N, C-alpha and C positions, 0 to 999 in steps of 0.2 A: 366349677361354678363361677359365674361373673356377677358383679353387683349392679351392672347397668345394661340396658338394652341399646342405648345410643349415646356415644361420647364425642366430645370435641377435644382433640389433642392439639396443643400448641407446641410446636417445635422451634426452639430458638435457632436463629441462623448460625450462631457461633458453633453449634454442635456439628453442623454440616461440614465445617472446615476443620473439625478436630481442634478448635481453638486458634486456628490460623486462617489467613486469607485464602479463599478458593474452596475447593471441594476435596474432602477425604473420602474416597469411594469405599474404603473398608468400613468406615463409620456409618456411611449411608446404607450400605448393605446390611449391617447389623440392625440399624433402625428399621429397615424395610422388613427384615425377618420377623421382628417383634410385631410390627403393624399387621403383617400377613397372618401371624398366629392369632392375633386378636380377631381379625376378620373371619378366619376359618372357624373360630369358636362360636360364631353366630352373632357377635356384637357388631352393631353398625357403627362405623367410625368415619368421622370427617377430621381433616387436619388443616390447621392454619400454619403456614411456614413463615419464619422470619427471614431477613436478608443480611444480618449483621456480619456474615462472613465475606460479603462483598462491599456493601455500602451502608452507612448509617447517615440519614439525612441531617440529624442534629450535629454530628461530628463534621460533616462536610460544610455545614453552615459556619461552624467555628473557624474553619479555614478560609472563609471568605465567599463561599458559594451561596447563591440565593436559595433560601430554605425550600420553597416549593419545588424548584427544579431538582434540588438534592434529594427530596423525598421521592420524586418520581423515579430517579435513578435507583433508589432503594427498592421501590416496588418492582422494578425490572429484575433486580437481584433475586427477589423472592421467587420469581417465575423460574429462573434457572434452577433454584433449589427444588421447586415443585417437579420439574421435568426429570431431574436426577432421581428424586424419590420415586416418582411414577415408574421409571424404568426398572428400578430394583424391586419394588413391590410386585410388579408384574412378573419379574423373573422368579419370584417365590410363589407364583401361581394364583394371584388374586387380581381381578380386573380393577382398574382405577379410572377415574376421570379427573382431569385438572380443570377447574373453573377459575377465571380471573376477573378481577374488577375493572381491568383495562382490556378492551377488546383486542384480541390477537388470534384471529380465527384459524390460522395455520397450525397453532400449537395447543390451543385450549378452547373449551367452551366459555361463553360468557357466564358470569355469576347469575344463576337463576335459582332461587331458594327451593321452589317446588320440584324442579328437576333434580337438584342435589338430594332432596329427600327421597325421591323415587329411585335414584341410583343406589342410595344406601339400603333402601328396602330390598333391592335386588342383590345385595351382598357386595356391591362395589365400594371401594374406598374412594372418597371424594377429597381432593386436595385443593385448598383455596389459596390462590396467589394474588399478587399485586395489591396486597393490603386492602384498604377501603376504596382504592381508586382515587383518593383525594389526599393532598398533603396535610401535614399536621396531625395525622392519626397514627398511633403506634399499632403494631401487629398484635399487641396484647389487647388493645381496645377492640380490634377487628375480631379477635378470638371470642370475646364476650358477645359481640353483635351477631356473628355467624352462629354461635351456639344457640342463642335465643331464637334466631329466625329459622333455624333448621330443627328446632325443638329437641335439642340434646338435653341430657339429664345432668351432666357435670362437665366442667372444663378441667382438663388435665394439663397443667402448665409444666412442661418439661424444660428444665434449665441446664445450662452447661456448667458442670462443676459445682453446683449449689444444691444441697439436699433438702432444702426447705426455706422457710422464712425465719430470719434471725432479727434480733433487736438492734443489730448494727452489722456492718459488713464483715463477715468472717474472714475475708481475705486480708483485711487490714487490722482487725481486732481479734486476736486469738481467744479473748474472753467472751466473745459474742455468744448469746444464748439462743438456741433454736426453739421455736414454738411448735408444739404438736398440733394444737388447734388455736384458732384465732377468729374473732368476729371481724366482719368488714369494718365496722365502726372503730374497733381497736386498731386495725391496720391503718385506716385513714388518720386517726388521731395521733398515731405514732409517726406518721409521715414516712412509712417504710417505702423502699424503692425497688422491690423485687419485680413489681409489675406496675404499669402505668395507672395512675389514680383514676383516670377516666374509665378504664375498663373495670377497675375494682368497683367504682360507684355504680356502673351499669349492672354488674352482676348482683350487687347488694340490692339495688332497687327492684330487681326481678327475681330475687331469692334463688339464684343459681350458684351452687357451691363450686369452689375451685380447690384443686389439690396441686400443690407445688412439690416437685420431686426432681431428683438428679438423673438426667439422661445419660450421664457418663458411667453409671452403674448398669451392667447388663441385666436385662430382665425386668427393669422397673416399669416399663409401659404395661406389660402383661400383669404385673402385680397390682398396679394402680387400677386397672380395669376390673380386677377381681375384688377390689375394695379392701385390699390389705392396708394396714396402717403404715404408710411410708410418707416421708416428707412432712408437709404441713397442710392440714385441712383448714381452709378459710371459708367461713359460713355466715349466713345472715342470722342464724339462731342465737 
């Protein structure tokens, strides 16, 4: 049994590289197997992919690059991740479509929400790349926007090596406490940094729940779609 009919899965770019720069094909194959299992179960699934395993605009800016140009480089990195994921999902027997916010007709469709919905209705996995197509927007914010526009029921925020939302960074504070549930207002009031505040506010204003969970643990995507209590549920309730 699954808890949802249509979900938006956000995959952090870091997981594509196994925590390193570039692509870890074994990791991507494992992710693709879980995505294919979800699709074969009848759940419609769209995916927003990050690009942190290649470029992060904010980090390039800190090194002296102009922010808008750095962000565009990050968007191109997300498309490379999209194509890698597409290849492996299709190897597991599920049709996919990549849609990008920056037009690149040889490798992907343009982002068209109604077409994306139609693909999902036909059982295809839709993978969104190139962020919002504009600088200064994180892929977390794009995940919220795409979920709303394609009428998903929940945003599943898969993170690299983090199994939920904590009151401080568990990597630097061993005493950090994990939340099982959290309201969006509490998240923003605490100024937590697991996801971009713009995306959090967008989800809150439209009453779209988010589930934060650890992609590094095998099987968590399938468990999240089933509605099992994993990670942290962030809700407007």
